[in-house]
N, C-alpha and C positions, 0 to 999 in steps of 0.2 A: 502573281509570281512573286516570290519574295528579292527586296533587295539586293541582298546578298548573292543571289543566283549566277550563275557562270556562265555563258554562252561561248559552244565552240564550234567554229567552221556552220553556221547556220543549224547547228543543232543546239538542243537544251539540256540541262544538267540537272538533276534530282527532280525527276517526273514534271516536270510543269510544262507549259504549251510551248509548241516550236512556232519561233514567230514566222516563219513562211508560210507553214498550213495550218496553224491552229490546234493542228493535233497533239497529242500527248506523246511523249517520247522516254526513253530512259536513260539516255544521255547520248554522249559522242560516242561515234564507231571507236576503236580501236586505236589508239595510237594518234587519234586526233589532239591539239592542245586549245588550249582556250586563248581566245584572241581577245576577249571583252566583259563586260560586266553589265548587267540590266541594273540601273538604277532609274526607281520613278518610272519605269515603262520606256524608257528608252537606251538603247545601247550604247554604251560608251566604251569607243574600242582603244586599247592600248596602243602606243606608237611602240612599236618593236626597235626601230633604229636608235632608239635614245641612248644605248651604250655608244653606238658609233658616233653618234652626235657630240657626246662630251668625251668623248676619243679624241674628236677631230678639234673641239673648242681647245681642250688643252694641250693640244699641238701647237695651234697658234698661240696660244698664252706663252710657252716652255720657249717656241723657236721666232714667234714674228714680234715678241716685246723684248728689248734688251733691259734686264735685272738693273747693269749698271750703263751708264753712258759713256759711250764711245768718244776716243780722241778723233776729229777728224781733221785738227791742225795743229802746228804744236811751233812756238816760237822760243828761242832761247838767247837770254843776253847775260854775258858776265861781267861782273863787277872789275874797276880798272885793275883792283889790286889781284885779281883772281880767285878771294874766299869767298864770294857769293855769287850763285844762279840764279837769275830769276828765268821763270820757264811760264810762258803763259800758252793756254790750250782751249782750243773751242771743243765743247763738249755736246753729243746729240744723242738723245733716246732715241729708239725707234717702236714702230709699232703701227696698224692700222688707225690712221687716225689722229696718231699720238705721237709727235716728235718735237721734246721741247728742246730748245736751245741755250747754253750757255757758255760762257766765255770765262776761265777761271785763271788766276797770275797764282804761281807760287815762288816761294823763295825757301833757297836751300843751300847752308851752309856746309862747307866740306867737311864730309863725314857724319853728315846730319842728316833727319829726314825731311822731307819738303815741308811748309808751312803754309796753308792759304792766307794770302792777304787782301785778294779781291776778287768778286763773284758778280758778274753784271749776266744780267738776264737779257737774252737777245732772242726771244721765242717770237717776237712781234716783228723782225726785221733782221738787217745784217747790219754787221759792224765792221771798222777797222781798229784794228790796236796797234800802239808800238811802245817797248820797251826802251829805255834810255839811262843810262847812270849819268848823272851829274856829276858823283865824285864818288869814292871806294863806299859811300856809307849813305848816298843818297839816289834812290832810284825814283825816275818818275814816269808814270805811266800815260800816255796820252791816247784818246778813245775817241770815237764818234761814229755815229750814224752814215753807211755806206749813202742813203739818200735821203732827203730831207721825209719822207713818210714814213722810215724806218724808228721804230720806238726801242730804244735801251735804258734799261735802267739798271742801280747799282743794290745790288742783295745782300753785300756784305765786304765791308773795308776796314781794313788796320793802317793805321797811319804810323805807327813806330814798331819794330819788332827785332829784338837781339843788336839793338843799336844800331838799324838801319831805318831810315826818314825813306817813308813811301807817298811820294805827291801824285795827285791827280792833274791833268789838264785836258778840260774838254775842249773838243774841235770840231769844226763844222763840217757838214755832211760831205761825203767823199773827198777829205784831205786831211791827209795825216800831219800837215805842219799848218 
């Protein structure tokens, strides 16, 4: 039998030997579908459920994982003169076995777009964060881990933008003061 010959439901094609009886045959009966190929003397079956498996995998990818992180909490603090708004957002992406978390701080002046000024990676723990205006142009961001086992790192930091100074204060585990 040649390696490219197709088997269909126990029948053979192209006048080869039937795998079940060893007898010659003229091919599958009318309406039979090929379900495998004979390669090197063994039957390699095709998996007919592959299109469904691909469809299910695509659905999980589209609906199970979020392309953009979702805001899971948000806190705002307006400057004493009301010109600036500092916003902190807890963000989390989702999906099976993959849920990175981040906390970002944004600064926005009236009628302007928000500018990211801080980015914390808290994928390996939980954190607390407090926004406090010390003066109309000085924002203090206090932060720390919720427990001593939590790991928090700073991924991005801006120290001055649009005339506003931004200072960081690292606190102890579990305490905003």
